[in-house]
C-alpha positions in Angstrom: -2.6 -32.3 4.4 -3.8 -29.1 5.6 -2.1 -25.8 4.8 -1.1 -25.2 8.4 0.4 -28.7 8.6 2.2 -28.2 5.3 3.6 -24.9 6.5 4.7 -26.2 9.8 6.4 -29.2 8.1 8.0 -27.1 5.5 9.5 -24.6 8.0 10.7 -27.7 10.0 12.6 -29.0 7.1 13.8 -25.8 5.4 13.9 -23.3 8.3 11.6 -20.8 6.7 7.9 -20.6 5.7 6.8 -21.2 2.3 6.2 -17.6 1.7 9.7 -16.7 3.0 11.1 -19.3 0.7 9.2 -18.1 -2.4 10.2 -14.5 -1.5 13.9 -15.3 -1.1 13.9 -17.2 -4.5 12.3 -14.3 -6.3 14.8 -11.8 -4.9 17.7 -14.2 -5.8 16.2 -14.2 -9.4 15.8 -10.6 -9.3 19.4 -10.0 -8.3 20.5 -12.1 -11.3 18.2 -10.2 -13.6 19.4 -6.7 -12.3 23.1 -7.7 -12.7 22.5 -8.2 -16.4 21.6 -4.5 -16.6 19.6 -5.0 -19.8 16.2 -4.7 -18.3 14.1 -1.9 -16.7 13.1 -2.2 -13.1 9.4 -2.7 -13.9 10.3 -5.6 -16.3 12.5 -7.2 -13.6 9.6 -6.7 -11.1 7.1 -8.4 -13.4 9.4 -11.2 -14.4 9.7 -12.3 -10.6 6.0 -11.7 -10.1 5.3 -8.2 -9.0 2.8 -6.0 -10.7 4.5 -2.8 -9.7 8.0 -1.7 -9.4 7.2 0.0 -6.0 5.9 -3.1 -4.4 9.1 -5.0 -5.7 11.4 -2.3 -4.6 9.9 -2.5 -1.1 10.1 -6.3 -0.9 13.6 -6.1 -2.4 14.9 -3.7 0.3 13.2 -5.7 3.0 15.0 -8.9 1.9 18.3 -7.6 0.5 18.9 -4.7 2.7 19.1 -2.1 -0.1 16.8 -1.0 -2.7 17.6 -2.2 -6.3 19.5 1.0 -7.4 21.7 0.9 -4.2 22.3 -2.9 -4.7 23.6 -2.3 -8.2 25.7 0.7 -7.0 27.4 -1.5 -4.4 28.7 -3.6 -7.3 26.7 -6.6 -6.2 
């Protein structure tokens, strides 16, 4: 199966592209890790696959609607 056929079938079945699915999963995991409050931001970023906290924060805000600090202040 080609990548484009896989992506089309994936979206048909799950309603989102493979990249959107993985990004959503990463942010769900990041929210769990942030809620534990025992890890630094860079550690959370690396645990969910980002090499920098800046890239992670940008992606987190795009997906969640708030940066990690704002997310925690809201009381998740």
